[in-house]
C-alpha positions in Angstrom: -28.6 -118.4 -88.4 -30.4 -116.7 -85.6 -30.7 -112.9 -85.2 -27.6 -112.5 -82.7 -25.3 -114.1 -85.4 -26.4 -112.0 -88.1 -25.9 -108.9 -85.6 -22.5 -110.1 -85.2 -21.7 -110.4 -88.9 -23.3 -107.1 -89.7 -20.8 -105.7 -87.0 -18.1 -107.3 -88.3 -18.8 -106.2 -91.6 -19.0 -102.6 -90.5 -15.6 -103.0 -88.9 -13.8 -104.9 -91.7 -12.4 -101.7 -93.6 -10.8 -100.8 -90.2 -9.1 -104.0 -89.4 -11.8 -105.6 -87.3 -13.5 -103.9 -84.1 -11.3 -102.7 -81.3 -11.4 -105.1 -78.0 -13.7 -102.4 -76.2 -16.2 -102.0 -78.8 -16.7 -105.8 -79.2 -16.8 -106.3 -75.4 -19.5 -103.5 -75.1 -21.5 -105.0 -77.9 -21.6 -108.5 -77.4 -19.7 -109.2 -74.2 -17.0 -110.8 -76.2 -13.2 -110.1 -76.4 -12.0 -109.2 -80.0 -10.5 -112.8 -80.3 -13.7 -114.5 -78.9 -15.9 -112.3 -81.6 -13.4 -113.5 -84.4 -13.7 -117.1 -83.4 -17.6 -116.7 -83.1 -17.5 -115.4 -86.8 -15.6 -118.5 -88.1 -17.9 -120.5 -86.1 -21.0 -118.8 -87.8 -19.3 -118.9 -91.4 -18.6 -122.6 -91.1 -21.9 -123.5 -89.9 -23.7 -121.6 -92.7 -21.5 -123.0 -95.2 -22.3 -126.6 -94.0 -26.1 -125.8 -93.8 -25.8 -124.6 -97.7 -23.9 -127.5 -98.7 -26.5 -129.9 -97.0 -29.4 -127.8 -99.0 -27.6 -128.3 -102.1 -27.5 -132.0 -101.7 -30.7 -132.4 -100.4 -32.3 -132.8 -103.9 -29.9 -135.6 -104.8 -30.6 -137.3 -101.6 -34.2 -136.9 -102.3 -33.8 -138.8 -105.4 -31.7 -141.5 -103.8 -34.4 -142.3 -101.3 -37.0 -142.5 -103.7 -35.3 -144.5 -106.3 -37.1 -148.0 -107.1 -35.2 -150.6 -105.4 -33.4 -153.0 -107.6 -33.7 -156.7 -107.0 -30.3 -158.5 -107.6 -32.1 -162.1 -107.1 -33.1 -163.6 -110.5 -36.6 -165.0 -110.6 -36.9 -168.7 -110.5 -40.7 -169.0 -111.1 -41.9 -172.0 -113.1 -38.8 -174.1 -112.4 
């Protein structure tokens, strides 16, 4: 998440108790309509959730990649 995204989230949090920001405030602050700002917040939240999910899975992926490969062939040495 970059600085702009954090500023948007802080702005929206500050307006949350009042039902969200008025369109003129959103436009003045970010150059976005209220609806565009709300859509941007949804995108930020979804992206952050996906990033965190990926990070939580990362240790398991690392274990899968470093696990020794099992050989399914049977050895026929000596025959």
